Structures are given as C-alpha cells and as structure tokens.
A tleap script that builds the chain and sets N, CA, C and O, in Angstrom:
source leaprc.protein.ff14SB
mol = sequence {
  NMET PRO PRO ILE ASP LEU VAL ARG GLU GLN
  LEU ARG ARG TYR GLU HIE LEU LEU LEU LEU
  PHE ASP ALA GLU GLU THR ALA ALA GLY VAL
  GLU LEU VAL ILE ARG LEU LYS ALA ASP VAL
  PRO GLY ALA HIE VAL TYR ARG ALA PRO LEU
  HIE PRO ARG ASP MET ALA HIE PRO GLN PHE
  PRO TRP THR PHE GLN LYS PHE LEU TYR ASP
  CYS LEU HIE ASP TYR LEU CYS GLU MET PHE
  THR ARG ASN PRO GLN GLN LEU ASN ALA GLU
  CPRO
}
set mol.1.N position { 0.847 -1.169 0.000 }
set mol.1.CA position { 0.000 0.000 0.000 }
set mol.1.C position { 0.900 1.242 0.000 }
set mol.1.O position { 1.852 1.311 0.778 }
set mol.2.N position { 0.613 2.207 -0.851 }
set mol.2.CA position { 1.409 3.441 -0.865 }
set mol.2.C position { 1.320 4.169 0.488 }
set mol.2.O position { 0.283 4.116 1.149 }
set mol.3.N position { 2.387 4.838 0.894 }
set mol.3.CA position { 2.386 5.516 2.192 }
set mol.3.C position { 1.223 6.492 2.386 }
set mol.3.O position { 0.657 6.559 3.478 }
set mol.4.N position { 0.862 7.238 1.361 }
set mol.4.CA position { -0.248 8.202 1.494 }
set mol.4.C position { -1.550 7.479 1.841 }
set mol.4.O position { -2.339 7.962 2.653 }
set mol.5.N position { -1.767 6.320 1.219 }
set mol.5.CA position { -2.978 5.537 1.498 }
set mol.5.C position { -2.945 4.957 2.908 }
set mol.5.O position { -3.973 4.877 3.581 }
set mol.6.N position { -1.773 4.561 3.341 }
set mol.6.CA position { -1.616 4.023 4.693 }
set mol.6.C position { -2.008 5.075 5.731 }
set mol.6.O position { -2.719 4.771 6.689 }
set mol.7.N position { -1.548 6.301 5.543 }
set mol.7.CA position { -1.867 7.384 6.479 }
set mol.7.C position { -3.348 7.727 6.403 }
set mol.7.O position { -3.994 7.894 7.437 }
set mol.8.N position { -3.890 7.835 5.208 }
set mol.8.CA position { -5.314 8.158 5.072 }
set mol.8.C position { -6.202 7.064 5.665 }
set mol.8.O position { -7.270 7.352 6.205 }
set mol.9.N position { -5.762 5.820 5.564 }
set mol.9.CA position { -6.505 4.719 6.179 }
set mol.9.C position { -6.570 4.910 7.695 }
set mol.9.O position { -7.616 4.692 8.306 }
set mol.10.N position { -5.464 5.313 8.294 }
set mol.10.CA position { -5.451 5.570 9.734 }
set mol.10.C position { -6.323 6.777 10.079 }
set mol.10.O position { -7.044 6.762 11.077 }
set mol.11.N position { -6.257 7.819 9.254 }
set mol.11.CA position { -7.031 9.026 9.527 }
set mol.11.C position { -8.538 8.790 9.481 }
set mol.11.O position { -9.295 9.485 10.157 }
set mol.12.N position { -8.976 7.817 8.690 }
set mol.12.CA position { -10.415 7.504 8.628 }
set mol.12.C position { -10.939 7.000 9.970 }
set mol.12.O position { -12.150 6.979 10.193 }
set mol.13.N position { -10.057 6.604 10.846 }
set mol.13.CA position { -10.453 6.094 12.160 }
set mol.13.C position { -10.717 7.222 13.156 }
set mol.13.O position { -11.191 6.972 14.264 }
set mol.14.N position { -10.413 8.461 12.768 }
set mol.14.CA position { -10.521 9.607 13.671 }
set mol.14.C position { -11.509 10.626 13.117 }
set mol.14.O position { -11.530 10.902 11.917 }
set mol.15.N position { -12.319 11.176 14.001 }
set mol.15.CA position { -13.235 12.253 13.647 }
set mol.15.C position { -13.244 13.230 14.816 }
set mol.15.O position { -13.244 12.814 15.975 }
set mol.16.N position { -13.250 14.516 14.519 }
set mol.16.CA position { -13.158 15.542 15.552 }
set mol.16.C position { -14.224 16.609 15.295 }
set mol.16.O position { -14.559 16.892 14.145 }
set mol.17.N position { -14.748 17.190 16.357 }
set mol.17.CA position { -15.780 18.222 16.219 }
set mol.17.C position { -15.261 19.500 15.568 }
set mol.17.O position { -15.999 20.164 14.841 }
set mol.18.N position { -14.019 19.846 15.816 }
set mol.18.CA position { -13.481 21.119 15.356 }
set mol.18.C position { -12.471 21.019 14.220 }
set mol.18.O position { -12.233 21.996 13.510 }
set mol.19.N position { -11.881 19.847 14.048 }
set mol.19.CA position { -10.744 19.717 13.143 }
set mol.19.C position { -10.987 18.730 12.010 }
set mol.19.O position { -11.758 17.779 12.137 }
set mol.20.N position { -10.305 18.987 10.900 }
set mol.20.CA position { -10.278 18.068 9.755 }
set mol.20.C position { -8.861 17.534 9.612 }
set mol.20.O position { -7.889 18.268 9.794 }
set mol.21.N position { -8.752 16.274 9.291 }
set mol.21.CA position { -7.453 15.624 9.120 }
set mol.21.C position { -7.306 15.149 7.682 }
set mol.21.O position { -8.263 14.678 7.069 }
set mol.22.N position { -6.095 15.280 7.154 }
set mol.22.CA position { -5.804 14.781 5.810 }
set mol.22.C position { -4.318 14.458 5.747 }
set mol.22.O position { -3.564 14.732 6.681 }
set mol.23.N position { -3.921 13.880 4.643 }
set mol.23.CA position { -2.517 13.609 4.366 }
set mol.23.C position { -2.244 14.078 2.945 }
set mol.23.O position { -3.089 13.946 2.059 }
set mol.24.N position { -1.057 14.626 2.743 }
set mol.24.CA position { -0.657 15.092 1.417 }
set mol.24.C position { 0.734 14.579 1.098 }
set mol.24.O position { 1.593 14.458 1.971 }
set mol.25.N position { 0.930 14.282 -0.170 }
set mol.25.CA position { 2.265 13.889 -0.620 }
set mol.25.C position { 3.082 15.141 -0.891 }
set mol.25.O position { 2.582 16.121 -1.444 }
set mol.26.N position { 4.332 15.092 -0.496 }
set mol.26.CA position { 5.272 16.179 -0.759 }
set mol.26.C position { 6.517 15.577 -1.404 }
set mol.26.O position { 6.634 14.360 -1.549 }
set mol.27.N position { 7.423 16.436 -1.781 }
set mol.27.CA position { 8.682 15.949 -2.360 }
set mol.27.C position { 9.447 15.098 -1.352 }
set mol.27.O position { 10.187 14.190 -1.731 }
set mol.28.N position { 9.265 15.397 -0.062 }
set mol.28.CA position { 9.987 14.659 0.981 }
set mol.28.C position { 9.236 13.415 1.455 }
set mol.28.O position { 9.807 12.605 2.186 }
set mol.29.N position { 7.990 13.242 1.066 }
set mol.29.CA position { 7.218 12.073 1.505 }
set mol.29.C position { 5.769 12.409 1.762 }
set mol.29.O position { 5.078 12.924 0.882 }
set mol.30.N position { 5.298 12.117 2.979 }
set mol.30.CA position { 3.895 12.335 3.344 }
set mol.30.C position { 3.837 13.276 4.542 }
set mol.30.O position { 4.630 13.163 5.477 }
set mol.31.N position { 2.884 14.207 4.498 }
set mol.31.CA position { 2.646 15.116 5.609 }
set mol.31.C position { 1.243 14.913 6.166 }
set mol.31.O position { 0.284 14.742 5.412 }
set mol.32.N position { 1.134 14.933 7.465 }
set mol.32.CA position { -0.152 15.004 8.138 }
set mol.32.C position { -0.598 16.459 8.064 }
set mol.32.O position { 0.189 17.371 8.319 }
set mol.33.N position { -1.874 16.673 7.711 }
set mol.33.CA position { -2.417 18.028 7.605 }
set mol.33.C position { -3.615 18.132 8.540 }
set mol.33.O position { -4.540 17.322 8.480 }
set mol.34.N position { -3.583 19.151 9.412 }
set mol.34.CA position { -4.683 19.398 10.342 }
set mol.34.C position { -5.153 20.830 10.120 }
set mol.34.O position { -4.353 21.766 10.123 }
set mol.35.N position { -6.469 20.989 9.925 }
set mol.35.CA position { -7.033 22.327 9.750 }
set mol.35.C position { -8.343 22.425 10.517 }
set mol.35.O position { -8.973 21.415 10.831 }
set mol.36.N position { -8.734 23.637 10.809 }
set mol.36.CA position { -10.010 23.863 11.471 }
set mol.36.C position { -11.153 23.671 10.480 }
set mol.36.O position { -11.011 23.992 9.300 }
set mol.37.N position { -12.282 23.152 10.951 }
set mol.37.CA position { -13.456 23.003 10.091 }
set mol.37.C position { -14.034 24.367 9.733 }
set mol.37.O position { -14.463 24.589 8.600 }
set mol.38.N position { -14.044 25.275 10.700 }
set mol.38.CA position { -14.561 26.626 10.470 }
set mol.38.C position { -13.385 27.589 10.348 }
set mol.38.O position { -12.392 27.468 11.065 }
set mol.39.N position { -13.509 28.538 9.440 }
set mol.39.CA position { -12.451 29.512 9.232 }
set mol.39.C position { -12.355 30.443 10.444 }
set mol.39.O position { -13.354 31.018 10.876 }
set mol.40.N position { -11.158 30.581 10.977 }
set mol.40.CA position { -10.890 31.478 12.101 }
set mol.40.C position { -9.727 32.377 11.677 }
set mol.40.O position { -8.649 31.881 11.349 }
set mol.41.N position { -9.940 33.695 11.681 }
set mol.41.CA position { -8.853 34.594 11.287 }
set mol.41.C position { -7.602 34.361 12.138 }
set mol.41.O position { -7.676 34.280 13.364 }
set mol.42.N position { -6.477 34.255 11.479 }
set mol.42.CA position { -5.207 34.056 12.164 }
set mol.42.C position { -4.825 32.601 12.383 }
set mol.42.O position { -3.670 32.310 12.694 }
set mol.43.N position { -5.772 31.683 12.228 }
set mol.43.CA position { -5.458 30.263 12.411 }
set mol.43.C position { -4.812 29.719 11.143 }
set mol.43.O position { -5.244 30.030 10.033 }
set mol.44.N position { -3.798 28.923 11.312 }
set mol.44.CA position { -3.077 28.367 10.169 }
set mol.44.C position { -3.396 26.873 10.020 }
set mol.44.O position { -4.034 26.263 10.879 }
set mol.45.N position { -2.943 26.324 8.934 }
set mol.45.CA position { -3.037 24.883 8.694 }
set mol.45.C position { -1.760 24.259 9.241 }
set mol.45.O position { -0.656 24.715 8.944 }
set mol.46.N position { -1.921 23.224 10.034 }
set mol.46.CA position { -0.783 22.555 10.668 }
set mol.46.C position { -0.316 21.420 9.762 }
set mol.46.O position { -1.127 20.637 9.269 }
set mol.47.N position { 0.973 21.339 9.552 }
set mol.47.CA position { 1.562 20.293 8.714 }
set mol.47.C position { 2.704 19.632 9.473 }
set mol.47.O position { 3.542 20.304 10.074 }
set mol.48.N position { 2.722 18.312 9.435 }
set mol.48.CA position { 3.771 17.572 10.129 }
set mol.48.C position { 4.227 16.408 9.252 }
set mol.48.O position { 3.410 15.573 8.864 }
set mol.49.N position { 5.512 16.345 8.938 }
set mol.49.CA position { 6.010 15.265 8.082 }
set mol.49.C position { 6.058 13.933 8.834 }
set mol.49.O position { 6.372 13.876 10.023 }
set mol.50.N position { 5.743 12.888 8.115 }
set mol.50.CA position { 5.837 11.518 8.636 }
set mol.50.C position { 7.081 10.864 8.038 }
set mol.50.O position { 7.338 10.969 6.838 }
set mol.51.N position { 7.830 10.202 8.877 }
set mol.51.CA position { 9.062 9.559 8.416 }
set mol.51.C position { 8.716 8.205 7.776 }
set mol.51.O position { 7.937 7.439 8.342 }
set mol.52.N position { 9.284 7.911 6.613 }
set mol.52.CA position { 9.002 6.631 5.945 }
set mol.52.C position { 9.265 5.414 6.841 }
set mol.52.O position { 8.525 4.432 6.784 }
set mol.53.N position { 10.309 5.477 7.663 }
set mol.53.CA position { 10.616 4.374 8.571 }
set mol.53.C position { 9.460 4.127 9.545 }
set mol.53.O position { 9.135 2.979 9.846 }
set mol.54.N position { 8.844 5.200 10.034 }
set mol.54.CA position { 7.726 5.060 10.972 }
set mol.54.C position { 6.503 4.447 10.293 }
set mol.54.O position { 5.801 3.629 10.889 }
set mol.55.N position { 6.250 4.842 9.053 }
set mol.55.CA position { 5.091 4.301 8.331 }
set mol.55.C position { 5.272 2.829 7.991 }
set mol.55.O position { 4.290 2.099 7.855 }
set mol.56.N position { 6.515 2.388 7.854 }
set mol.56.CA position { 6.795 0.993 7.508 }
set mol.56.C position { 6.791 0.074 8.728 }
set mol.56.O position { 6.779 -1.148 8.576 }
set mol.57.N position { 6.799 0.632 9.912 }
set mol.57.CA position { 6.873 -0.166 11.136 }
set mol.57.C position { 5.555 -0.893 11.394 }
set mol.57.O position { 4.491 -0.314 11.175 }
set mol.58.N position { 5.596 -2.141 11.853 }
set mol.58.CA position { 4.364 -2.901 12.119 }
set mol.58.C position { 3.456 -2.246 13.176 }
set mol.58.O position { 2.247 -2.480 13.180 }
set mol.59.N position { 4.021 -1.448 14.049 }
set mol.59.CA position { 3.232 -0.773 15.088 }
set mol.59.C position { 2.743 0.606 14.654 }
set mol.59.O position { 2.362 1.423 15.492 }
set mol.60.N position { 2.753 0.868 13.349 }
set mol.60.CA position { 2.382 2.189 12.857 }
set mol.60.C position { 1.031 2.680 13.371 }
set mol.60.O position { 0.947 3.853 13.734 }
set mol.61.N position { -0.025 1.882 13.429 }
set mol.61.CA position { -1.298 2.421 13.949 }
set mol.61.C position { -1.170 3.004 15.362 }
set mol.61.O position { -1.800 4.016 15.673 }
set mol.62.N position { -0.374 2.382 16.201 }
set mol.62.CA position { -0.215 2.873 17.574 }
set mol.62.C position { 0.701 4.087 17.623 }
set mol.62.O position { 0.414 5.059 18.322 }
set mol.63.N position { 1.790 4.033 16.890 }
set mol.63.CA position { 2.698 5.174 16.889 }
set mol.63.C position { 2.054 6.366 16.192 }
set mol.63.O position { 2.319 7.514 16.550 }
set mol.64.N position { 1.205 6.098 15.194 }
set mol.64.CA position { 0.506 7.183 14.511 }
set mol.64.C position { -0.441 7.896 15.467 }
set mol.64.O position { -0.548 9.122 15.430 }
set mol.65.N position { -1.129 7.146 16.323 }
set mol.65.CA position { -2.041 7.774 17.269 }
set mol.65.C position { -1.279 8.740 18.181 }
set mol.65.O position { -1.734 9.859 18.413 }
set mol.66.N position { -0.147 8.323 18.688 }
set mol.66.CA position { 0.655 9.207 19.538 }
set mol.66.C position { 1.125 10.428 18.747 }
set mol.66.O position { 1.080 11.551 19.249 }
set mol.67.N position { 1.573 10.209 17.523 }
set mol.67.CA position { 2.011 11.301 16.660 }
set mol.67.C position { 0.874 12.292 16.433 }
set mol.67.O position { 1.070 13.502 16.542 }
set mol.68.N position { -0.310 11.783 16.118 }
set mol.68.CA position { -1.470 12.637 15.885 }
set mol.68.C position { -1.805 13.448 17.133 }
set mol.68.O position { -2.022 14.657 17.042 }
set mol.69.N position { -1.849 12.805 18.287 }
set mol.69.CA position { -2.182 13.500 19.530 }
set mol.69.C position { -1.114 14.531 19.891 }
set mol.69.O position { -1.441 15.606 20.394 }
set mol.70.N position { 0.149 14.219 19.644 }
set mol.70.CA position { 1.218 15.196 19.878 }
set mol.70.C position { 1.057 16.403 18.948 }
set mol.70.O position { 1.265 17.544 19.361 }
set mol.71.N position { 0.692 16.146 17.706 }
set mol.71.CA position { 0.474 17.233 16.742 }
set mol.71.C position { -0.721 18.091 17.152 }
set mol.71.O position { -0.680 19.315 17.021 }
set mol.72.N position { -1.777 17.461 17.644 }
set mol.72.CA position { -2.946 18.218 18.102 }
set mol.72.C position { -2.561 19.145 19.250 }
set mol.72.O position { -2.974 20.304 19.285 }
set mol.73.N position { -1.781 18.641 20.173 }
set mol.73.CA position { -1.315 19.460 21.286 }
set mol.73.C position { -0.517 20.659 20.771 }
set mol.73.O position { -0.763 21.796 21.174 }
set mol.74.N position { 0.429 20.399 19.887 }
set mol.74.CA position { 1.258 21.475 19.340 }
set mol.74.C position { 0.413 22.490 18.584 }
set mol.74.O position { 0.593 23.696 18.747 }
set mol.75.N position { -0.507 22.004 17.758 }
set mol.75.CA position { -1.348 22.889 16.950 }
set mol.75.C position { -2.173 23.814 17.837 }
set mol.75.O position { -2.211 25.023 17.610 }
set mol.76.N position { -2.826 23.257 18.833 }
set mol.76.CA position { -3.656 24.081 19.712 }
set mol.76.C position { -2.807 25.063 20.521 }
set mol.76.O position { -3.221 26.201 20.737 }
set mol.77.N position { -1.645 24.643 20.962 }
set mol.77.CA position { -0.772 25.556 21.697 }
set mol.77.C position { -0.255 26.684 20.805 }
set mol.77.O position { -0.054 27.802 21.280 }
set mol.78.N position { -0.042 26.409 19.538 }
set mol.78.CA position { 0.421 27.448 18.606 }
set mol.78.C position { -0.634 28.527 18.384 }
set mol.78.O position { -0.307 29.611 17.900 }
set mol.79.N position { -1.879 28.256 18.726 }
set mol.79.CA position { -2.943 29.231 18.503 }
set mol.79.C position { -3.122 30.206 19.668 }
set mol.79.O position { -3.984 31.082 19.598 }
set mol.80.N position { -2.334 30.078 20.731 }
set mol.80.CA position { -2.399 31.084 21.786 }
set mol.80.C position { -2.033 32.433 21.185 }
set mol.80.O position { -1.058 32.539 20.441 }
set mol.81.N position { -2.803 33.454 21.501 }
set mol.81.CA position { -2.468 34.799 21.047 }
set mol.81.C position { -1.685 35.558 22.116 }
set mol.81.O position { -1.078 36.593 21.840 }
set mol.82.N position { -1.706 35.030 23.339 }
set mol.82.CA position { -0.906 35.586 24.429 }
set mol.82.C position { -0.656 34.476 25.435 }
set mol.82.O position { -1.528 33.644 25.685 }
set mol.83.N position { 0.535 34.469 26.009 }
set mol.83.CA position { 0.858 33.513 27.062 }
set mol.83.C position { 1.926 34.119 27.974 }
set mol.83.O position { 2.585 35.085 27.589 }
set mol.84.N position { 2.105 33.569 29.170 }
set mol.84.CA position { 3.049 34.145 30.133 }
set mol.84.C position { 4.507 34.133 29.679 }
set mol.84.O position { 5.320 34.880 30.225 }
set mol.85.N position { 4.855 33.312 28.703 }
set mol.85.CA position { 6.246 33.246 28.258 }
set mol.85.C position { 6.613 34.389 27.313 }
set mol.85.O position { 7.793 34.583 27.019 }
set mol.86.N position { 5.648 35.134 26.840 }
set mol.86.CA position { 5.950 36.258 25.958 }
set mol.86.C position { 6.598 37.382 26.765 }
set mol.86.O position { 6.186 37.656 27.892 }
set mol.87.N position { 7.584 38.015 26.205 }
set mol.87.CA position { 8.268 39.098 26.908 }
set mol.87.C position { 7.357 40.300 27.147 }
set mol.87.O position { 7.499 41.006 28.145 }
set mol.88.N position { 6.425 40.525 26.230 }
set mol.88.CA position { 5.558 41.689 26.339 }
set mol.88.C position { 4.150 41.335 26.876 }
set mol.88.O position { 3.215 42.118 26.710 }
set mol.89.N position { 4.005 40.186 27.502 }
set mol.89.CA position { 2.696 39.764 28.022 }
set mol.89.C position { 2.282 40.648 29.193 }
set mol.89.O position { 3.081 40.951 30.079 }
set mol.90.N position { 1.029 41.050 29.174 }
set mol.90.CA position { 0.486 41.835 30.275 }
set mol.90.C position { -0.152 40.903 31.285 }
set mol.90.O position { -0.647 39.842 30.904 }
set mol.91.N position { -0.157 41.262 32.558 }
set mol.91.CA position { -0.774 40.386 33.582 }
set mol.91.C position { -2.272 40.279 33.434 }
set mol.91.O position { -2.921 39.584 34.215 }
savepdb mol mol.pdb
quit
C-alpha cells in the first residue's frame, strides 16, 4: 500500500468536532495536515512530516495515534495569542 494511502486509512479512524485531518504527498514524503473546520482569522493549517521508517513499522497504527495527539497538542498551543512566556505579556 502506498504511504499516502496508509496514512489516510489511519485518519479515517478519527473524527473531531473542530478539526479536519488529511494527508498530502510532498517531495519529501507524506505530511499530516490538520485544519479547522470553520475559518478562524489568524489560524493556520498545521503540517507535520511523517518519516518513511515510521510508516513501515508494524506498530504504525499505535505510533501514529501518539504522533497525531502530539500534533494536536502542538497545533492548539500554537494558537495562543498571548501567554506568560511572551516578553511583552500583560498580567
């Protein structure tokens, strides 16, 4: 099975109220793509490359779930418009 199909097969197992999941082929391989279902000004599309070695591993469904959840965490954290770590953050 081509790597893109392998990732899309895994993605069909997930559904989210706010997010859409897809996979795209790139020159470097396959990327996981996460976007919001509704357009929100300032929100970007999250892209994360998948390593061919990881997709070929027999435990890919389990490692993919962890990868997806880690990406969701990163994506949502990237959408903070202010946080205490910013130098110019107001109390």
